[in-house]
Kinemage of the C-alpha trace (Angstrom):
@kinemage 1
@onewidth
@group {chain A} dominant
@subgroup {mainchain}
@vectorlist {calphas} color= white
{ca gln a 1} P 0.001 -0.010 -0.002
{ca trp a 2} L 2.831 2.422 0.837
{ca his a 3} L 4.390 1.965 -2.606
{ca ala a 4} L 0.971 2.331 -4.288
{ca tyr a 5} L 0.398 5.531 -2.354
{ca asn a 6} L 3.685 6.911 -3.698
{ca leu a 7} L 2.890 5.792 -7.218
{ca ile a 8} L -0.638 7.133 -7.578
{ca thr a 9} L -0.885 10.845 -8.332
{ca ala a 10} L -3.559 13.295 -9.428
{ca gly a 11} L -4.516 12.765 -13.090
{ca asp a 12} L -3.776 9.041 -13.092
{ca thr a 13} L -6.450 6.436 -13.908
{ca val a 14} L -7.195 3.635 -11.446
{ca val a 15} L -9.415 0.708 -12.240
{ca ala a 16} L -10.376 -1.295 -9.146
{ca his a 17} L -13.073 -3.267 -7.339
{ca ala a 18} L -15.829 -1.151 -5.801
{ca val a 19} L -18.992 -1.724 -3.747
{ca arg a 20} L -21.971 0.518 -4.534
{ca lys a 21} L -25.341 0.865 -2.873
{ca val a 22} L -28.012 0.608 -5.556
{ca val a 23} L -31.574 1.714 -4.935
{ca ser a 24} L -34.305 0.314 -7.161
{ca glu a 25} L -38.096 0.619 -7.303
{ca thr a 26} L -40.303 -2.500 -7.099
{ca lys a 27} L -43.476 -3.075 -9.077
{ca thr a 28} L -45.519 -1.947 -6.076
{ca gly a 29} L -43.777 1.406 -5.951
{ca ser a 30} L -41.690 0.731 -2.882
{ca thr a 31} L -37.878 1.051 -2.973
{ca gln a 32} L -35.264 -1.460 -2.061
{ca ser a 33} L -31.493 -1.180 -1.822
{ca glu a 34} L -28.725 -3.691 -2.319
{ca arg a 35} L -24.921 -3.609 -2.296
{ca val a 36} L -23.446 -4.613 -5.646
{ca his a 37} L -19.834 -5.410 -6.574
{ca thr a 38} L -18.467 -3.784 -9.713
{ca met a 39} L -15.247 -2.534 -11.346
{ca leu a 40} L -14.794 1.245 -11.596
{ca ala a 41} L -12.333 3.378 -13.504
{ca ile a 42} L -11.699 6.828 -11.891
{ca lys a 43} L -9.509 9.800 -12.783
{ca val a 44} L -7.616 10.439 -9.614
{ca lys a 45} L -8.062 13.696 -7.733
{ca ser a 46} L -6.572 12.846 -4.335
{ca thr a 47} L -5.212 9.991 -2.218
{ca phe a 48} L -5.258 9.190 1.477
{ca phe a 49} L -3.060 6.666 3.239
{ca asp a 50} L -3.285 5.655 6.894
{ca pro a 51} L -0.286 3.425 7.648
{ca ile a 52} L -1.588 2.540 11.091
{ca ala a 53} L -4.943 1.297 9.875
{ca gly a 54} L -3.454 -0.022 6.622
{ca gln a 55} L -6.039 2.033 4.631
{ca leu a 56} L -5.353 3.413 1.191
{ca gln a 57} L -8.141 5.445 -0.437
{ca val a 58} L -8.164 6.999 -3.909
{ca ser a 59} L -10.818 9.610 -4.739
{ca gly a 60} L -11.786 10.952 -8.155
{ca val a 61} L -14.433 11.039 -10.883
{ca val a 62} L -15.733 8.037 -12.780
{ca lys a 63} L -14.168 7.853 -16.267
{ca ser a 64} L -16.203 5.048 -17.791
{ca glu a 65} L -19.906 4.461 -17.344
{ca asn a 66} L -21.291 1.133 -16.190
{ca ala a 67} L -24.639 -0.245 -15.100
{ca tyr a 68} L -24.413 1.205 -11.569
{ca val a 69} L -22.428 4.440 -11.787
{ca ser a 70} L -22.829 7.420 -14.115
{ca leu a 71} L -19.959 9.064 -15.970
{ca gly a 72} L -18.453 11.949 -13.983
{ca gln a 73} L -19.783 10.836 -10.607
{ca his a 74} L -17.438 11.223 -7.602
{ca his a 75} L -16.272 7.991 -5.989
{ca thr a 76} L -13.635 6.858 -3.442
{ca leu a 77} L -11.948 3.507 -3.999
{ca asp a 78} L -10.578 1.470 -1.122
{ca leu a 79} L -7.385 -0.267 -2.388
{ca glu a 80} L -7.074 -3.332 -0.185
{ca ile a 81} L -4.140 -5.735 0.118
{ca gly a 82} L -4.809 -8.852 -1.960
{ca arg a 83} L -7.179 -7.074 -4.424
{ca pro a 84} L -5.598 -6.251 -7.780
{ca phe a 85} L -6.035 -2.867 -9.441
{ca thr a 86} L -4.802 -1.299 -12.668
{ca leu a 87} L -2.924 2.000 -12.718
{ca ser a 88} L -2.447 4.079 -15.918
{ca lys a 89} L -0.494 7.296 -16.201
{ca pro a 90} L -1.655 9.474 -19.135
{ca glu a 91} L 1.591 11.465 -18.956
{ca gly a 92} L 3.635 8.263 -19.074
{ca trp a 93} L 5.704 6.484 -16.438
{ca asp a 94} L 8.654 8.733 -15.543
{ca ser a 95} L 11.914 7.454 -14.044
{ca val a 96} L 10.897 8.088 -10.471
{ca ala a 97} L 7.643 6.190 -10.887
{ca arg a 98} L 9.435 3.250 -12.474
{ca asp a 99} L 12.007 3.187 -9.685
{ca thr a 100} L 9.219 3.245 -7.096
{ca leu a 101} L 7.418 0.372 -8.863
{ca asn a 102} L 10.622 -1.668 -9.112
{ca glu a 103} L 11.308 -1.078 -5.413
{ca gly a 104} L 7.823 -2.324 -4.527
{ca leu a 105} L 8.340 -5.496 -6.584
{ca ser a 106} L 11.787 -6.254 -5.197
{ca asp a 107} L 12.195 -8.505 -2.216
{ca asp a 108} L 15.844 -7.963 -1.354
{ca lys a 109} L 16.294 -4.239 -1.107
{ca asp a 110} L 17.342 -1.680 1.435
{ca gly a 111} L 15.083 -2.123 4.405
{ca ala a 112} L 14.643 -5.923 4.037
{ca met a 113} L 15.563 -7.806 7.198
{ca ala a 114} L 16.787 -11.390 6.943
{ca ala a 115} L 15.063 -13.921 9.224
{ca val a 116} L 15.331 -17.588 10.081
{ca val a 117} L 12.433 -19.142 11.916
{ca met a 118} L 13.373 -22.602 13.011
{ca gln a 119} L 12.745 -25.608 15.163
{ca glu a 120} L 14.546 -28.902 15.400
{ca gly a 121} L 15.201 -30.108 11.879
{ca ile a 122} L 13.170 -27.312 10.163
{ca ala a 123} L 14.252 -23.810 9.122
{ca asn a 124} L 12.442 -21.192 6.966
{ca ile a 125} L 14.748 -18.465 5.539
{ca cys a 126} L 12.809 -15.241 4.919
{ca leu a 127} L 13.201 -11.615 3.914
{ca ile a 128} L 10.992 -9.195 5.783
{ca thr a 129} L 10.096 -5.658 4.696
{ca gln a 130} L 7.617 -3.285 6.342
{ca phe a 131} L 5.033 -4.587 3.908
{ca arg a 132} L 5.417 -8.343 3.524
{ca thr a 133} L 7.373 -11.482 4.496
{ca val a 134} L 8.868 -13.561 1.652
{ca val a 135} L 9.964 -17.158 2.204
{ca lys a 136} L 13.175 -17.629 0.205
{ca gln a 137} L 13.925 -21.191 1.183
{ca arg a 138} L 12.644 -23.984 3.436
{ca ile a 139} L 15.156 -26.464 4.930
{ca glu a 140} L 14.412 -29.838 6.399
{ca ser a 141} L 17.014 -32.063 8.029
{ca val a 142} L 16.751 -35.335 9.915
{ca val a 143} L 17.945 -34.906 13.533
{ca pro a 144} L 18.185 -38.026 15.718
{ca lys a 145} L 15.646 -37.958 18.573
{ca lys a 146} L 16.803 -37.305 22.052
{ca arg a 147} L 16.427 -40.968 23.020
{ca ser a 148} L 19.325 -41.671 20.619
{ca ala a 149} L 22.901 -41.184 21.850
{ca ala a 150} L 23.655 -37.651 22.868
{ca ser a 151} L 26.573 -37.520 20.393
{ca asp a 152} L 24.248 -38.453 17.530
{ca thr a 153} L 21.804 -35.743 18.496
{ca ser a 154} L 24.561 -33.145 18.802
{ca glu a 155} L 26.094 -34.163 15.435
{ca gly a 156} L 22.595 -34.081 13.824
{ca met a 157} L 22.024 -30.489 15.089
{ca arg a 158} L 25.478 -29.434 13.965
{ca lys a 159} L 24.773 -30.689 10.436
{ca phe a 160} L 21.336 -28.956 10.550
{ca tyr a 161} L 22.996 -25.635 11.570
{ca gln a 162} L 25.632 -26.072 8.894
{ca lys a 163} L 23.044 -26.706 6.228
{ca thr a 164} L 20.914 -23.765 7.352
{ca leu a 165} L 23.885 -21.360 7.419
{ca ser a 166} L 25.171 -22.367 3.995
{ca asn a 167} L 21.671 -21.861 2.486
{ca leu a 168} L 21.245 -18.571 4.345
{ca leu a 169} L 24.504 -17.197 2.901
{ca arg a 170} L 23.577 -18.411 -0.627
{ca thr a 171} L 20.014 -16.961 -0.414
{ca val a 172} L 20.645 -13.605 1.280
{ca asn a 173} L 23.264 -11.004 0.380
{ca phe a 174} L 25.144 -9.982 3.526
{ca asp a 175} L 27.734 -7.865 1.719
{ca gln a 176} L 26.070 -4.829 3.292
{ca pro a 177} L 25.316 -4.988 7.008
{ca arg a 178} L 21.778 -5.991 7.852
{ca pro a 179} L 20.260 -7.480 10.984
{ca leu a 180} L 19.328 -11.113 11.130
{ca leu a 181} L 16.285 -12.194 13.138
{ca leu a 182} L 16.522 -15.698 14.577
{ca ala a 183} L 13.286 -17.085 15.924
{ca ser a 184} L 12.561 -20.436 17.529
{ca pro a 185} L 11.036 -22.274 20.512
{ca gly a 186} L 13.477 -23.182 23.278
{ca phe a 187} L 17.198 -22.448 22.747
{ca ile a 188} L 17.565 -23.465 19.097
{ca ala a 189} L 17.916 -19.857 17.853
{ca val a 190} L 20.374 -19.058 20.586
{ca asp a 191} L 22.477 -22.112 19.718
{ca phe a 192} L 22.335 -21.272 16.011
{ca lys a 193} L 23.564 -17.721 16.710
{ca lys a 194} L 26.500 -19.223 18.729
{ca tyr a 195} L 27.213 -21.625 15.862
{ca ile a 196} L 27.514 -18.679 13.410
{ca ala a 197} L 29.798 -16.810 15.848
{ca asp a 198} L 31.989 -19.884 16.325
{ca glu a 199} L 32.210 -20.408 12.531
{ca gly a 200} L 33.282 -16.791 12.154
{ca arg a 201} L 35.955 -17.120 14.851
{ca asp a 202} L 37.347 -20.461 13.696
{ca lys a 203} L 37.467 -19.400 10.014
{ca ser a 204} L 38.513 -15.789 10.738
{ca asp a 205} L 35.502 -14.754 8.686
{ca lys a 206} L 34.549 -11.134 9.473
{ca lys a 207} L 31.271 -11.444 7.601
{ca leu a 208} L 30.055 -14.337 9.784
{ca ser a 209} L 31.261 -12.593 12.928
{ca asn a 210} L 29.282 -9.492 11.915
{ca ile a 211} L 26.185 -11.542 11.081
{ca ala a 212} L 26.287 -13.133 14.549
{ca lys a 213} L 26.863 -9.769 16.189
{ca glu a 214} L 23.902 -8.155 14.485
{ca ala a 215} L 21.578 -11.186 15.029
{ca ile a 216} L 18.440 -10.670 17.122
{ca val a 217} L 16.966 -13.720 18.942
{ca val a 218} L 13.273 -13.873 19.657
{ca his a 219} L 11.043 -16.695 20.978
{ca thr a 220} L 8.316 -18.304 18.882
{ca asn a 221} L 5.977 -21.242 19.459
{ca ser a 222} L 7.248 -23.168 16.465
{ca gly a 223} L 9.546 -22.957 13.445
{ca his a 224} L 6.720 -22.299 11.004
{ca ile a 225} L 5.981 -18.991 9.267
{ca his a 226} L 2.746 -18.264 11.129
{ca ser a 227} L 4.727 -18.102 14.384
{ca leu a 228} L 7.105 -15.589 12.889
{ca asn a 229} L 4.155 -13.486 11.719
{ca glu a 230} L 2.863 -13.252 15.303
{ca val a 231} L 6.245 -11.890 16.453
{ca leu a 232} L 6.298 -9.330 13.626
{ca lys a 233} L 2.954 -7.949 14.703
{ca ser a 234} L 4.404 -6.712 17.998
{ca pro a 235} L 5.057 -2.921 18.213
{ca glu a 236} L 8.640 -3.607 19.328
{ca met a 237} L 9.506 -5.537 16.192
{ca gly a 238} L 7.619 -3.012 14.043
{ca asn a 239} L 9.813 -0.210 15.379
{ca lys a 240} L 13.006 -2.286 14.829
{ca leu a 241} L 12.062 -2.864 11.215
{ca lys a 242} L 11.159 0.772 10.627
{ca asp a 243} L 14.353 2.027 12.282
{ca phe a 244} L 16.477 -0.347 10.187
{ca lys a 245} L 14.802 0.608 6.943
{ca phe a 246} L 15.550 4.281 7.506
{ca thr a 247} L 19.019 3.964 9.114
{ca lys a 248} L 20.727 5.068 5.895
{ca glu a 249} L 18.350 8.012 5.469
{ca thr a 250} L 19.006 9.183 9.004
{ca lys a 251} L 22.773 8.965 8.546
{ca leu a 252} L 22.469 10.798 5.251
{ca met a 253} L 20.642 13.729 6.870
{ca asp a 254} L 23.193 13.781 9.717
{ca thr a 255} L 25.963 14.011 7.185
{ca phe a 256} L 24.168 16.820 5.371
{ca phe a 257} L 23.735 18.874 8.514
{ca asp a 258} L 27.364 18.286 9.440
{ca lys a 259} L 28.389 19.624 6.047
{ca leu a 260} L 25.980 22.508 6.390
{ca arg a 261} L 27.536 23.573 9.699
{ca val a 262} L 31.029 23.503 8.118
{ca asp a 263} L 29.664 25.918 5.476
{ca asp a 264} L 32.250 24.922 2.847
{ca gly a 265} L 29.910 25.321 -0.112
{ca arg a 266} L 29.221 21.610 -0.578
{ca ala a 267} L 25.807 21.431 1.137
{ca trp a 268} L 22.849 23.364 -0.297
{ca tyr a 269} L 19.107 23.210 0.130
{ca gly a 270} L 15.992 24.747 -1.449
{ca thr a 271} L 14.697 24.192 -4.994
{ca ser a 272} L 16.418 27.241 -6.530
{ca ala a 273} L 19.917 26.644 -5.099
{ca val a 274} L 19.863 22.886 -5.777
{ca thr a 275} L 18.520 23.334 -9.269
{ca lys a 276} L 21.446 25.667 -10.057
{ca ala a 277} L 23.920 23.148 -8.586
{ca val a 278} L 22.413 20.310 -10.687
{ca gln a 279} L 22.448 22.429 -13.896
{ca glu a 280} L 26.117 23.174 -13.335
{ca gly a 281} L 26.881 19.456 -13.015
{ca ala a 282} L 28.003 19.811 -9.348
{ca val a 283} L 25.865 16.904 -8.137
{ca gly a 284} L 27.764 14.204 -9.919
{ca pro a 285} L 30.496 11.595 -9.278
{ca gly a 286} L 32.721 12.037 -6.288
{ca gly a 287} L 30.096 12.382 -3.568
{ca gly a 288} L 27.346 14.311 -5.326
{ca thr a 289} L 23.969 13.357 -3.850
{ca leu a 290} L 20.523 14.757 -4.567
{ca ile a 291} L 18.127 14.370 -1.599
{ca met a 292} L 14.404 14.762 -2.116
{ca asn a 293} L 11.199 13.987 -0.241
{ca asn a 294} L 8.829 11.531 -1.928
{ca ser a 295} L 5.950 14.033 -1.289
{ca leu a 296} L 7.314 16.171 -4.142
{ca phe a 297} L 6.387 13.498 -6.648
{ca arg a 298} L 2.773 13.397 -5.411
{ca ser a 299} L 2.254 17.047 -6.432
{ca ser a 300} L -1.118 17.581 -8.159
{ca asp a 301} L 0.615 19.950 -10.600
{ca ile a 302} L 2.097 17.984 -13.512
{ca ala a 303} L 4.607 20.676 -14.414
{ca thr a 304} L 5.958 20.647 -10.847
{ca arg a 305} L 6.303 16.875 -10.841
{ca lys a 306} L 8.129 17.009 -14.204
{ca gln a 307} L 10.510 19.653 -12.803
{ca tyr a 308} L 11.577 17.371 -9.920
{ca val a 309} L 11.790 14.288 -12.202
{ca ala a 310} L 14.075 16.277 -14.503
{ca leu a 311} L 16.400 16.997 -11.586
{ca val a 312} L 16.587 13.284 -10.756
{ca asp a 313} L 17.263 12.319 -14.370
{ca lys a 314} L 19.997 14.963 -14.705
{ca val a 315} L 21.812 13.851 -11.561
{ca lys a 316} L 21.667 10.182 -12.633
{ca glu a 317} L 22.904 11.090 -16.089
{ca asp a 318} L 25.840 13.012 -14.525
{ca gly a 319} L 26.805 10.012 -12.422
{ca gly a 320} L 25.528 11.328 -9.059
{ca glu a 321} L 23.436 9.580 -6.482
{ca val a 322} L 19.729 10.205 -5.866
{ca arg a 323} L 18.159 9.502 -2.518
{ca ile a 324} L 14.366 9.850 -2.092
{ca leu a 325} L 13.327 9.983 1.547
{ca ser a 326} L 9.948 9.161 3.068
{ca ser a 327} L 8.073 12.266 4.287
{ca asp a 328} L 6.506 10.017 6.955
{ca his a 329} L 9.873 9.335 8.640
{ca glu a 330} L 11.975 11.573 10.884
{ca ser a 331} L 14.621 11.912 8.173
{ca gly a 332} L 12.095 13.058 5.668
{ca gln a 333} L 10.528 15.502 8.140
{ca arg a 334} L 14.002 17.044 8.756
{ca leu a 335} L 14.389 17.472 5.011
{ca asp a 336} L 10.902 18.973 4.852
{ca met a 337} L 12.168 21.839 7.059
{ca leu a 338} L 14.667 22.675 4.353
{ca gly a 339} L 12.070 22.793 1.541
{ca ser a 340} L 12.098 19.064 0.795
{ca val a 341} L 15.123 19.395 -1.567
{ca ala a 342} L 18.803 19.319 -0.649
{ca ala a 343} L 22.142 18.312 -2.241
{ca leu a 344} L 25.689 17.395 -1.303
{ca leu a 345} L 27.942 18.625 -4.094
{ca ser a 346} L 30.953 16.966 -5.719
{ca tyr a 347} L 32.846 20.168 -5.342
{ca pro a 348} L 32.203 23.389 -3.464
{ca ile a 349} L 30.262 26.289 -4.984
{ca ala a 350} L 29.826 29.616 -3.221
{ca asp a 351} L 26.824 31.987 -3.311
{ca leu a 352} L 24.269 29.684 -5.018
{ca asp a 353} L 21.593 31.629 -3.112
{ca asp a 354} L 22.860 35.156 -3.735
{ca glu a 355} L 20.381 35.788 -6.523
{ca asp a 356} L 17.482 34.756 -4.271
{ca ala a 357} L 18.777 36.886 -1.400
{ca asp a 358} L 19.011 39.910 -3.721
{ca asp a 359} L 15.494 39.378 -4.883
{ca ala a 360} L 14.263 39.190 -1.300
{ca asp a 361} L 16.165 42.321 -0.370
{ca gly a 362} L 14.571 44.164 -3.270
{ca val a 363} L 11.052 43.717 -1.909
{ca glu a 364} L 10.451 46.867 0.124
{ca gly a 365} L 8.953 46.179 3.522
{ca ala a 366} L 8.697 42.420 2.862
{ca asp a 367} L 9.305 41.624 6.560
{ca asp a 368} L 6.307 43.812 7.566
{ca ser a 369} L 3.778 42.315 5.223
{ca lys a 370} L 0.767 40.544 6.744
{ca ile a 371} L -1.864 38.108 5.546
{ca lys a 372} L -5.477 38.515 6.668
{ca leu a 373} L -7.076 35.304 7.956
{ca asn a 374} L -10.640 34.409 7.243
{ca asn a 375} L -11.700 35.530 10.763
{ca gly a 376} L -10.181 39.002 10.349
{ca tyr a 377} L -6.965 38.543 12.295
{ca glu a 378} L -3.675 39.259 10.484
{ca ile a 379} L -0.619 36.993 10.552
{ca pro a 380} L 2.873 38.325 9.752
{ca ala a 381} L 4.014 36.727 6.459
{ca val a 382} L 7.513 36.190 7.813
{ca gly a 383} L 7.982 34.310 11.093
{ca tyr a 384} L 10.754 32.826 13.239
{ca gly a 385} L 10.443 29.041 13.507
{ca leu a 386} L 11.606 27.148 16.565
{ca trp a 387} L 11.894 23.677 14.897
{ca lys a 388} L 15.021 21.929 16.318
{ca thr a 389} L 15.688 24.812 18.792
{ca pro a 390} L 16.771 23.254 22.094
{ca pro a 391} L 14.374 24.123 24.920
{ca glu a 392} L 17.125 25.675 27.020
{ca gln a 393} L 17.995 28.065 24.131
{ca ala a 394} L 14.471 29.006 23.084
{ca glu a 395} L 13.988 32.034 25.287
{ca glu a 396} L 17.314 33.577 24.209
{ca val a 397} L 16.808 33.045 20.478
{ca cys a 398} L 13.199 34.266 20.574
{ca gly a 399} L 14.311 37.390 22.349
{ca glu a 400} L 16.920 37.962 19.696
{ca ala a 401} L 14.340 37.394 16.993
{ca leu a 402} L 11.934 39.910 18.485
{ca arg a 403} L 14.722 42.477 18.836
{ca ala a 404} L 15.694 41.883 15.193
{ca gly a 405} L 12.135 42.758 14.123
{ca tyr a 406} L 10.341 39.390 13.915
{ca arg a 407} L 6.763 39.597 15.156
{ca his a 408} L 5.672 36.014 14.449
{ca ile a 409} L 7.034 33.161 16.572
{ca asp a 410} L 6.178 29.590 15.467
{ca ser a 411} L 6.467 26.695 17.878
{ca ala a 412} L 4.733 23.389 18.605
{ca ala a 413} L 4.041 21.023 21.490
{ca ser a 414} L 6.388 18.450 19.939
{ca tyr a 415} L 9.232 20.963 19.756
{ca lys a 416} L 9.247 21.128 23.588
{ca asn a 417} L 10.254 24.776 23.504
{ca glu a 418} L 6.898 26.562 23.980
{ca ala a 419} L 7.883 27.659 27.514
{ca gly a 420} L 10.960 29.504 26.285
{ca ala a 421} L 8.967 31.234 23.523
{ca gly a 422} L 6.347 32.353 26.031
{ca ala a 423} L 8.999 33.671 28.385
{ca ala a 424} L 10.581 35.778 25.611
{ca ile a 425} L 7.253 37.214 24.547
{ca lys a 426} L 6.391 38.218 28.100
{ca lys a 427} L 9.816 39.836 28.640
{ca ala a 428} L 9.460 41.913 25.456
{ca thr a 429} L 7.627 44.630 27.398
{ca asp a 430} L 8.559 47.305 24.789
{ca ile a 431} L 6.434 45.457 22.213
{ca pro a 432} L 2.620 45.365 22.715
{ca arg a 433} L 1.351 41.783 22.988
{ca ser a 434} L -1.123 42.572 20.251
{ca glu a 435} L 1.768 43.028 17.814
{ca ile a 436} L 3.309 39.598 18.516
{ca phe a 437} L 1.721 36.631 16.777
{ca phe a 438} L 2.339 33.263 18.478
{ca thr a 439} L 1.644 30.020 16.626
{ca ser a 440} L 1.685 26.528 18.130
{ca lys a 441} L 0.654 23.106 16.935
{ca val a 442} L -1.022 20.033 18.319
{ca arg a 443} L -0.385 16.673 16.789
{ca leu a 444} L -2.798 14.605 18.852
{ca ile a 445} L -5.717 13.249 16.924
{ca asn a 446} L -8.529 12.925 19.421
{ca tyr a 447} L -10.762 15.276 21.395
{ca glu a 448} L -9.492 14.682 24.909
{ca asp a 449} L -5.739 14.883 24.178
{ca ser a 450} L -6.121 17.947 21.915
{ca lys a 451} L -8.169 19.770 24.460
{ca ala a 452} L -5.604 18.979 27.169
{ca gln a 453} L -2.737 20.122 24.952
{ca val a 454} L -4.289 23.571 24.430
{ca glu a 455} L -4.442 23.978 28.200
{ca lys a 456} L -0.869 22.739 28.549
{ca thr a 457} L 0.392 25.169 25.923
{ca leu a 458} L -1.307 28.090 27.701
{ca lys a 459} L 0.190 27.006 31.043
{ca glu a 460} L 3.725 26.443 29.739
{ca thr a 461} L 3.904 29.749 27.823
{ca gly a 462} L 2.121 31.809 30.473
{ca leu a 463} L 0.223 33.586 27.695
{ca glu a 464} L -3.419 34.642 28.063
{ca tyr a 465} L -4.198 33.366 24.534
{ca ile a 466} L -2.649 31.601 21.542
{ca asp a 467} L -2.872 33.544 18.253
{ca leu a 468} L -3.018 30.415 16.060
{ca met a 469} L -3.274 26.779 16.995
{ca leu a 470} L -2.766 24.310 14.158
{ca leu a 471} L -3.782 20.654 13.924
{ca his a 472} L -0.485 19.273 12.589
{ca cys a 473} L -0.238 16.135 10.379
{ca pro a 474} L -3.776 15.028 11.328
{ca tyr a 475} L -3.710 11.430 10.114
{ca gly a 476} L -5.242 8.470 11.824
{ca gly a 477} L -8.869 8.400 10.798
{ca ser a 478} L -11.884 10.661 10.364
{ca glu a 479} L -13.302 10.344 13.875
{ca gly a 480} L -10.012 11.283 15.548
{ca arg a 481} L -9.594 14.283 13.352
{ca lys a 482} L -13.139 15.440 13.982
{ca gly a 483} L -12.622 15.164 17.729
{ca ala a 484} L -9.351 17.087 17.640
{ca trp a 485} L -10.946 19.800 15.526
{ca lys a 486} L -13.875 20.071 17.935
{ca ala a 487} L -11.377 20.698 20.744
{ca leu a 488} L -9.819 23.548 18.832
{ca val a 489} L -13.215 25.057 17.974
{ca glu a 490} L -14.191 24.982 21.649
{ca ala a 491} L -10.863 26.613 22.653
{ca gln a 492} L -11.453 29.360 20.040
{ca glu a 493} L -15.034 29.985 21.321
{ca ala a 494} L -13.644 30.214 24.882
{ca gly a 495} L -11.140 32.894 23.786
{ca lys a 496} L -8.136 30.710 24.543
{ca val a 497} L -7.207 30.533 20.897
{ca arg a 498} L -7.883 33.321 18.365
{ca ser a 499} L -7.435 31.357 15.109
{ca ile a 500} L -7.341 27.698 14.285
{ca gly a 501} L -6.182 25.738 11.249
{ca val a 502} L -4.505 22.656 9.749
{ca ser a 503} L -0.874 22.173 8.657
{ca asn a 504} L 1.043 19.437 6.817
{ca tyr a 505} L -2.049 17.546 5.712
{ca gly a 506} L -2.376 15.794 2.372
């Protein structure tokens, strides 16, 4: 579903199974309704994906008429796992879309964890992604029963472990580090891990030693796949899989910010600066890396999508590396703060953003411009954002921002620096409170928690009211969102919040 969500964009055509409620009139004049199953083709207008509920919805207008639905009617398709659908792209399949499709079809890719679920004489070698478990090989070996001589049993298990390990190495590529999940009843998985470590030591094999070092042992009821699936459903294992999948992305963003702090002209962000660097061929061999969020390729504007695809194609053509991050993960969210586009250059370039800075300087009074909200209040167009500002530094930097002329401070409950922002605003006694606009955000998607968060923000900041409270990234289902919104409406009616809205949604 996750790959389908990243593949389907506005303007595409999706043909899938649908259920419609059909009302008909009987001979007596009464009406009756029934649910009918049909296939619908729609032109996509929007998509919604809830990874927690495993729900992917595609909304649009019906493209081809059938017995139950008229041409042009709006409909939302539920794309369920196990039900096939057809996707057509009128503008053609660009390189990013093809790469996304290939990634979805590939078993052994970045983010696939190797696993061996085993019991005495049986082992199933698998690859696990966030989306499915693929059995690569099943091994069966005769092990003498315990009533036989102990030496026979021990030798039988040794041969079983030897056979399992040789097949594991042949089936799964361990050239790049990846964790190995060993699952079994009793101590079989523990003993197999020790066997791998012993083999690595005795043969001076660093690969085997690393495999044993990275191996994670868990308990299952049997050596069959259904037992492994039960383990994978646990939140703990879900987090381990997710963290492993995005380890490279996290390290990449750490490297980017390290380079940015050095300020040697090799790390740039923003569409304009990165586009210039790509056009100059600076994102090529020798460390050139283009970093983009996958959300850019879901843009409803075809020209915008083509612009970003062209960047990807140019970097690949020049021999550089392209890394597309998930906007749902922490690494992608860090990139989002930089405009969703960044690049590490093959060689340093100075002043890529000079032209943009000159344009900004040429707008007279740009920092004083305001935007009128639909309730009459005005929000300064330029604000100072506290994302990634340590709580202990928030008061100082907010004070500096206010003295520099900023009149809009943007924080959030998840930033954990609202208290510092509030303290700085209260200390700025030379600036009327009415001239300072304070924005915060709540990311909790139910009525009770959102209501409590508004109260907590007021208490931590010490402010009498919040100028704007946003419902941030409100995924998780319609009921939760409605409840959270109701809490904000009530806070506005009570005068605790002046304006309310939504951010980072869709």
